C-alpha positions in Angstrom: 70.7 51.5 -25.9 70.3 52.0 -22.1 68.9 49.3 -19.9 65.7 51.3 -19.2 65.0 51.6 -22.9 65.6 47.8 -23.4 63.1 47.0 -20.6 60.5 49.4 -22.2 60.9 47.8 -25.6 60.6 44.3 -24.2 57.6 45.2 -22.1 55.9 46.7 -25.2 56.7 43.4 -27.2 55.3 41.3 -24.3 52.1 43.4 -24.2 51.7 43.2 -28.0 52.1 39.4 -27.9 49.6 39.0 -25.1 47.1 41.2 -27.0 47.6 39.1 -30.2 47.0 35.9 -28.3 43.8 37.3 -26.8 42.5 38.5 -30.1 43.3 35.3 -32.0 42.0 33.0 -29.2 41.2 29.6 -30.6 42.3 30.5 -34.1 46.0 30.6 -33.2 46.8 27.0 -34.0 44.9 27.2 -37.3 46.8 30.2 -38.4 50.1 28.6 -37.4 49.2 25.4 -39.4 48.2 27.5 -42.4 51.5 29.5 -42.4 53.6 26.4 -41.9 51.7 24.4 -44.5 51.8 27.2 -47.1 55.6 27.6 -46.6 56.1 23.8 -46.9 54.1 23.6 -50.1 56.0 26.5 -51.6 59.3 24.6 -50.8 57.9 21.4 -52.3 56.8 23.2 -55.5 60.3 24.8 -55.8 62.0 21.5 -55.3 59.7 19.9 -58.0 60.7 22.6 -60.4 64.4 22.1 -59.8 64.0 18.3 -60.3 62.0 18.8 -63.5 64.7 21.1 -64.9 67.4 18.7 -64.0 65.5 15.8 -65.7 65.0 17.9 -68.9 68.7 18.7 -69.0 69.7 15.1 -68.6 67.3 14.2 -71.5 68.9 16.9 -73.7 72.4 15.6 -72.9 71.4 12.0 -73.8 69.8 13.2 -77.1 72.9 15.1 -78.0 75.2 12.2 -77.2 73.1 9.8 -79.4 73.2 12.3 -82.3 77.0 12.7 -82.1 
C-alpha cells in the first residue's frame, strides 16, 4: 500500500472517530462502562461454570473411591 493510500485511510478513520465522539457526546462513558461490565460478567459466569464442573468431578471421584 502506498504512503498516500495509508494517509487517506488514517484520515478517514480519524474523521470517523471524531464523528462518533460528536454523536455519542455525554453517553460515551456510559457505553464504555456497559461494554466493559458486560464482558466482565460474561467472564465471571464462565469462570463459575468451570469451577462448578470441577467441583462436581471431584465429588464423583470421591464417591467412586468410597464405593471401591
